[in-house]
N, C-alpha and C positions, 0 to 999 in steps of 0.2 A: 504494500500500500504506500509506504513512504517513497519507494522508488518511482512509482507511478506519479506521485505528486511532484517529485523532482523533475521528471520528464515533462510534466505539464508546465512547470515554472520555466524550464528551458524553452519549450515550444512557444509559450505566450509572450514571455518577456524578452527573449533573446533572438527570436525569429519573427518573420513578418507575415503579412497576409498572403503575399505571393507564394511563400514556402508552404503555407497551410493549404492553399488552393491546389498547388502543383501536386502535393502528396495525396490529396483526396482524389484528384483526377486520375492519377496513375496507380492508385491502389487497386489491386485485384481482389475485390471483396464484394459481398452482397450489399445491396443498397441499404438494407436495414442496419448493417454494421457501420456503413459509412455515415449514416444519419446520426448515430450515437457516438461517433468517433471523437476523440479529444480535440482534433483540429477543427471539426465542425462546431464544437462547443466554444473554441477560441473565436471563430468567426462570429458566432452568435453574441458572445460577450463584447467583442469589438463593436458590432453594430448597435448593441444596447447602450454601450458607453458613449458612442457617437451621438445617438439619439438624445441622450441625457446631457449633452454638452461637455462631456469629459474628453479632454484631448490627450492626456497622458495616462499611461498604464499604472503609474504609482499615485495618481490622484483619485481619491474616492469621494470627493465632495461633488455632489450632484448639483448642476447649475439650473436645470429645469425639469419639470415633471412631464408626464405624458398625458395625452388626451384619453378619455375613458375608453374609446374604441381601440385605440392603438395600444393602450396599457393592457387591455384584456387579451388582445392578439399576442402581444409579447409574453404575457404570463402563461398563456396556453402553450405557446411554443417552448417556453422554459420547462413547463411540466412534462412535455413529451420528450424533450432532449435530455433532461436530467432525471427522468423517471421519478418525478416528485409526486407523492401521493397524499400530500397534506390536504386536510379537509377545508381549511380556511383559505379562501382566495385573496390575493392582493390586488387592489384596484390600480395601483401604480400612478395615482393621480396627485400624490404629494411627493415632495422631495425626500422626505424621510422614508416612505415606502420604497421608493426607487433605490435609495442608498442601501436600505436593508436587503433588497434583492441582489444588488451588486456584491455586497459583503457576503451574502449567503453563497453566491456562485464562487467568489474567491476562496472561501473556506472549503467548499466542496472540491474544487479543482486543485487548490494549492496547499491545503492543510490549514488547521486552525491557527497556527503560529504566524502566518503571513500577515494577518490583520490584527492591529492593536486597537482596543476600544477603551474609551473613558467616558464617563457620564459627567456632563457639565450643565450648569444652569445659565440659560440665556433668556433675559426678560422674564424672570420668574417661572420659566418653563424648563424642565429637565429633559435634555436630549442626549443621545449617544453620538459621540464623535469617533469616527473610524479613520485610521491611517495605515498605510502600508509599512510593515516592519522592514526598514532598510538593513538591519542586522541579518535578518533571515534571508533577504534577497542577496546580500553579499555572501552569505554562506553557500547559497546555491550557485552563485557565480564562481566562487572559489573551486567548486567541484566541476562546474561546467567548462572551465577553461581547458581541461584536459581532453574533452571531447570536441568542443567547438573551436576549431583552429582559428586563431586570430582574435578571439573575444577579448575585449579590453580588460586587463587584469586589475587596474588601479583606478581610483577616483570614482566620482558619482556618475552614474549612467544617465543619459538623457533618454527617457522612456516615452517620448512622444510617438503617437501612432504614425507609421510611415517613416520613422527615423531609424529603422533597424540597421540600415547600411552603415550608420555612424558608430554602431556598437563594436565594429570590427576594425582592428588595426591593419590597414591594407598595405603597410610597409613590409609585412612578413611575407617571404616567398611562398610559403605553403598556402596562404590565402589567395595569392594571384593564380597559382596553379589550380586551386579549387574553383575559382571563378571561371577560368578558361574551360575546365572540364565540364562544368555545369552548362555553360553556354553551348559547347559542342554537342553535349547530350541533348539539349533542347532543340538545336538545329537539326540534328540527326533524326530526332523523333517526329519532326514535322513532315 
């Protein structure tokens, strides 16, 4: 279970949408297995976070809520994809509900220790504040540098969606070779 969570962290935080889609398209598997694949869950999570106005993978603060119809459609897709059988449905019409769903997905996919929560009072109302645990993410990165050639080993990562190219140190020769081989494979496959 912990190994699967580590792979999910690597897939979501250190790879991009193009990699997720390529793997799903070339995967020799039944469609029902593709539908519940971790890469498909990453695509769903990215689209949900984009709909909520979240631009970075390490930012859990929801900027806007969903409309009732869109919220219901998103929650139904979530229930199918994550095989959630909870009796109580979420409307996803408030920022707190949307943030709770994002945090629930993060904890299911990446483990409970990836998100830290604290209860604060804002305008005499108690709310939960969630944030990504940088220490946990750095621990996963320390392990991932052995598998993902060229992954930046030091410093704070910029986890903006679409910025996955910047997470790799392209000055390393092994990275250039990997890029060339992937491009040749892609061209040969067409």
